[in-house]
C-alpha angles and dihedrals in degrees: 000000000000125000130194127187116213119193125179117218122199114169088321105103095141092062090041091053091054090046092053093047090054100041095043089069094058117100093197089068115077097185140009117207120193114199111196105206095216094286114212095201110099113263094355090130098034092053090061097054092082087072094062110126141142087285103033124062126184121201135165129219124235090240143357098264095160136272097296090048090054094052093046089048089057094047092048090049092055091047090051088056090050091242114152126201133179096206135032121204106205113193148158112239093237097077141095127208140164121242092234090060090054090050094050094051090049090047090056092047090049093054098043120061092189094058115089104170139013144169140186114253115279121244131186127237089271090059092250120137112253113232096220095052084123133356146181129270117300103245122191091250092054091050090050091053091043091055098083137022091235094058091044089057096045097041100030090137090064090058094045090051087060091060134070117250130229091264090058091055092055087078112093091220114029120186106222137181096228138004134199118279091220089093134352141141121229135183114252092218090057092049089055090050093054093042093248125268122350107246094191089092119066096193137351128033092048092125093046094050093046091049093048092052090048092050092049089059091052099253129129138226127217141194115215098212094180088070132048147197127200121234112198091188101225115218094226093113091049091052092050100044129047119222091259095046090051090051091051091049091048092049091053092049092044093052092045092051096046094046098046102033105025096030098225121180131240094265090055089049091051090052090055089055091051090051089049090056090052091047089054088055090051090051091054085063098036101049098059090046092051091051092050092049092048093059 
């Protein structure tokens, strides 16, 4: 059994350094591959090179093609080097996890052929469980409601029905339909079956697409609630993207996901564009208020 950890860095070398110092100690991990996604911050990539070792490798993509592109770039790099691994740990750099939690997830994957992917439950920096550590399938209706703050308030129950409740998380092992991309472990053989990560989205919906592809092959996903990892939620994305740019990127990913995986029609697509317009109006009100409150 061989395990590789792949982490994508984009202008976030401080979190990536902490991640490397933590994961380098863990014997269960055979290799750590840092994929710098063509960072634009000066020396973000160069500052990581001091961590290169027999266990840690640092590479850089030829372009910033998005999160999925960065992960696939790392996987293809390993394959080009004839390096073979049974499990991939896919993770954001801004997390903390104990080695024993990693071992327990792998042990469950080893013993269950029908499980493709799993993760401990996600907690925040205050050691409180994060509600959306895992969730149910993204239906068209849920995406419609999630498109504007107004609809979220009016139809909040629709969104909550797409999440698992506290009673669900009392189960040590909970079969789920999607888990957070902040940290998970996936079988290499399953990744090959689903043709790896979908590079048609730059950002957002990565977890939903991956989960959908796994489901279509008949595999299952689990949340190991007896174990945890901490997600500190770095603000690197927020610093890189404006509110409006994030909304545009989310709309593109939303439409791609809904068309390809939920097979919506052109009228449904047009309605998502209308809702995007209303969300932009909301942001014109929200953004100034947020700036005032942050002072």
